[in-house]
C-alpha positions in Angstrom: -150.9 -173.8 9.5 -150.4 -170.0 10.5 -148.3 -169.3 14.0 -149.7 -166.4 15.3 -146.9 -164.5 17.8 -148.4 -161.1 20.1 -145.9 -159.0 22.4 -149.1 -159.1 25.9 -147.7 -161.3 27.8 -149.5 -164.8 26.3 -147.4 -167.7 26.4 -146.4 -169.1 23.0 -146.0 -172.6 22.0 -142.9 -174.2 22.4 -144.2 -176.3 19.4 -144.7 -173.0 17.0 -141.4 -171.9 18.1 -139.7 -174.5 16.8 -141.8 -174.7 13.2 -140.5 -170.9 12.7 -137.1 -171.7 13.7 -136.8 -174.2 11.1 -138.9 -172.5 8.5 -136.1 -169.9 8.2 -133.5 -171.3 8.6 -132.6 -171.8 5.5 -130.8 -170.0 1.4 -133.5 -168.5 0.4 -133.6 -166.2 -2.9 -136.2 -164.5 -5.4 -134.4 -165.1 -8.4 -137.2 -166.6 -10.8 -139.7 -163.2 -9.7 -136.7 -160.9 -10.4 -135.8 -162.5 -14.2 -139.6 -161.7 -15.2 -139.0 -158.3 -13.5 -135.9 -156.6 -13.3 -137.1 -153.5 -13.3 -139.9 -154.0 -10.8 -137.8 -156.2 -8.4 -134.2 -155.8 -7.4 -131.8 -159.6 -6.7 -132.4 -160.8 -3.0 -130.4 -163.7 -1.7 -131.1 -164.5 2.6 -129.6 -166.4 3.9 -130.1 -167.6 8.5 -128.2 -170.2 9.7 -129.6 -171.0 13.3 -126.2 -169.2 16.1 -125.7 -171.8 19.1 -127.4 -170.7 22.1 -124.2 -169.6 24.0 -123.6 -167.2 21.3 -126.4 -165.0 22.7 -128.6 -167.5 25.2 -131.7 -167.1 22.3 -132.8 -168.5 20.3 -130.6 -166.0 17.4 -130.0 -166.1 13.2 -127.1 -165.7 12.0 -129.1 -163.7 8.4 -127.8 -162.4 5.7 -128.9 -160.7 3.2 -127.5 -160.0 -0.6 -129.3 -157.8 -3.1 -127.8 -159.1 -6.2 -128.1 -155.7 -7.8 -125.0 -154.2 -5.9 -126.5 -151.7 -3.9 -125.4 -152.3 0.1 -129.2 -152.4 2.1 -131.0 -152.9 5.5 -134.6 -154.2 4.5 -138.0 -153.3 6.8 -140.3 -156.5 6.9 -143.7 -157.9 7.1 -142.8 -161.0 6.6 -145.3 -163.9 6.1 -143.0 -167.4 5.8 -144.6 -171.7 4.9 -141.9 -173.8 5.4 -140.3 -173.4 1.8 -141.2 -169.3 0.8 -140.5 -166.0 2.2 -143.2 -163.5 1.0 -142.2 -160.1 2.5 -144.1 -156.7 0.6 -140.7 -154.7 2.2 -138.4 -152.1 1.6 -134.6 -152.2 1.2 -133.7 -148.4 1.8 -129.3 -147.8 2.1 -126.9 -148.5 5.0 -125.5 -144.7 5.2 -128.4 -142.8 4.0 -131.5 -144.7 4.8 -133.5 -143.4 1.2 -135.7 -146.6 -0.4 -133.6 -148.0 -2.7 -135.9 -150.6 -3.4 -139.5 -152.0 -2.4 -142.3 -154.1 -4.0 -144.7 -152.4 -5.4 -146.3 -154.9 -6.9 -146.4 -157.0 -4.8 -144.7 -158.6 -2.2 -140.7 -160.4 -3.0 -141.1 -163.7 -3.5 -138.1 -166.2 -2.4 -138.2 -169.3 -2.2 -136.1 -171.5 -0.4 -133.0 -173.3 -1.9 -131.3 -175.0 0.7 -132.9 -175.6 4.6 -131.3 -175.5 7.2 -134.2 -177.4 9.1 -132.4 -179.5 10.1 -130.3 -178.0 12.8 -133.0 -177.1 14.7 -134.7 -179.4 17.7 -135.8 -178.9 21.5 -132.6 -180.2 22.5 -131.6 -176.9 20.7 -133.9 -174.3 21.1 -137.1 -175.8 23.3 -134.7 -175.6 25.9 -133.9 -172.3 26.0 -137.2 -171.1 25.8 -138.1 -172.9 29.4 
């Protein structure tokens, strides 16, 4: 399944947004990739959970990115999602200096979903916010 979004004023299918939200909701890690090639890939853990509608008046996530190398970074992402994976050509940027600390130069970072929170997302708590 491919879900495409743009900023050209076209309506996005509500069911596509629900699927995207379900795919994003989870606990993901690139542990396998990082352990196979630790000099090329930092071990990164991504945790994303849907926020209550009342908090953001729309679709919003609590997301936490935890690099396991001890560096505090923020993520700059080109992202591809499936139901159980994230693939990203990403850069880890130092939160104070904004200098690049790591990146996915050899190939994309590949995250596998360890736990899904998709069952917390439905038309009743996402779809109505899009109308």
